[in-house]
SEKOLDREN-342382 format. One record per residue (C-alpha): residue in one letter; x, y, z. Coordinates in Angstrom, 2 decimals. Layout:
<nodes>
  code     east    north       up
     a        X        Y        Z
...
</nodes>
This chain:
<nodes>
  code     east    north       up
     m   -56.18   -22.54   -43.29
     p   -52.94   -21.72   -41.54
     q   -50.97   -18.68   -42.51
     i   -47.21   -19.31   -42.99
     i   -45.18   -16.78   -41.03
     d   -41.60   -18.21   -40.86
     t   -40.15   -15.24   -38.79
     p   -37.49   -15.44   -36.09
     v   -38.93   -14.69   -32.63
     d   -37.64   -14.49   -29.06
     v   -39.11   -17.05   -26.79
     e   -39.34   -17.04   -22.97
     l   -39.29   -20.46   -21.47
     s   -40.83   -21.79   -18.28
     a   -38.77   -23.62   -15.64
     d   -39.76   -26.89   -17.40
     g   -38.52   -25.70   -20.78
     d   -41.93   -25.14   -22.38
     p   -42.59   -21.88   -24.20
     r   -44.51   -19.36   -22.01
     a   -44.37   -16.20   -24.10
     f   -42.80   -15.01   -27.49
     i   -42.10   -11.57   -29.06
     w   -43.53   -11.06   -32.56
     n   -43.69    -7.66   -34.30
     r   -42.56    -5.97   -31.04
     f   -45.52    -7.42   -29.06
     e   -45.42   -10.03   -26.35
     h   -47.72   -13.00   -26.94
     t   -48.52   -14.95   -23.71
     v   -49.05   -18.67   -24.01
     i   -52.52   -19.79   -22.69
     g   -52.76   -23.34   -21.38
     q   -50.32   -26.13   -21.88
     p   -48.22   -26.03   -25.16
     q   -47.85   -29.33   -26.97
     a   -44.50   -30.54   -28.27
     v   -44.78   -32.14   -31.76
     f   -41.93   -33.78   -33.59
     k   -42.05   -33.77   -37.36
     r   -39.85   -36.20   -39.34
     t   -37.70   -34.38   -41.86
     r   -36.91   -35.58   -45.34
     w   -33.15   -35.66   -44.79
     w   -32.58   -37.88   -47.73
     e   -33.77   -35.16   -50.18
     n   -31.14   -32.66   -49.05
     e   -27.64   -33.54   -48.03
     g   -28.03   -37.36   -48.03
     t   -26.95   -37.76   -44.39
     p   -29.10   -36.92   -41.43
     t   -27.83   -34.20   -39.15
     r   -31.18   -34.05   -37.51
     i   -34.02   -36.52   -38.15
     d   -36.87   -34.67   -36.36
     t   -37.87   -31.08   -36.30
     e   -39.10   -29.77   -32.88
     l   -42.41   -27.90   -33.16
     w   -44.63   -26.50   -30.29
     r   -48.26   -26.01   -30.92
     l   -49.77   -23.53   -28.58
     d   -52.52   -20.96   -28.02
     a   -51.35   -17.41   -27.22
     s   -52.85   -13.99   -26.84
     r   -51.44   -10.38   -27.38
     g   -52.60    -8.43   -24.40
     g   -56.42    -8.82   -24.02
     e   -56.93    -9.66   -27.74
     e   -58.46   -12.91   -29.06
     q   -56.14   -15.97   -28.77
     h   -54.70   -17.62   -31.81
     r   -53.06   -21.02   -32.26
     y   -49.50   -20.92   -33.44
     d   -46.57   -23.32   -34.28
     l   -43.17   -22.39   -32.97
     r   -40.10   -24.18   -34.35
     r   -36.79   -24.58   -32.48
     g   -33.68   -24.78   -34.56
     t   -30.74   -26.96   -33.85
     d   -28.84   -23.85   -32.62
     g   -31.62   -23.08   -30.12
     s   -33.17   -20.25   -32.18
     w   -36.92   -20.03   -32.56
     t   -39.10   -19.34   -35.50
     l   -42.83   -18.58   -35.59
     a   -43.79   -21.05   -38.30
     l   -47.59   -20.90   -38.52
     d   -50.53   -18.84   -37.38
     w   -53.62   -21.07   -37.33
     g   -55.86   -18.13   -36.60
</nodes>
């Protein structure tokens, strides 16, 4: 079962624009392998009634802090370019 984190994080991007590392709780987590972009449809009709953004950009990735065991995470990019660590899949 994933753990909801919903914490702002700083993300370092590769030249292609994919996440390659993020800082969470003062520690750098390095992305392992290829992150996968996932777009989740928002329920815009339940909030303001007019869509300002139809899809939410999520990145599912595996990352490790130092030599520790890797975890699977979901990072969410906001419309303003900010990043949020949404889920820790363990």
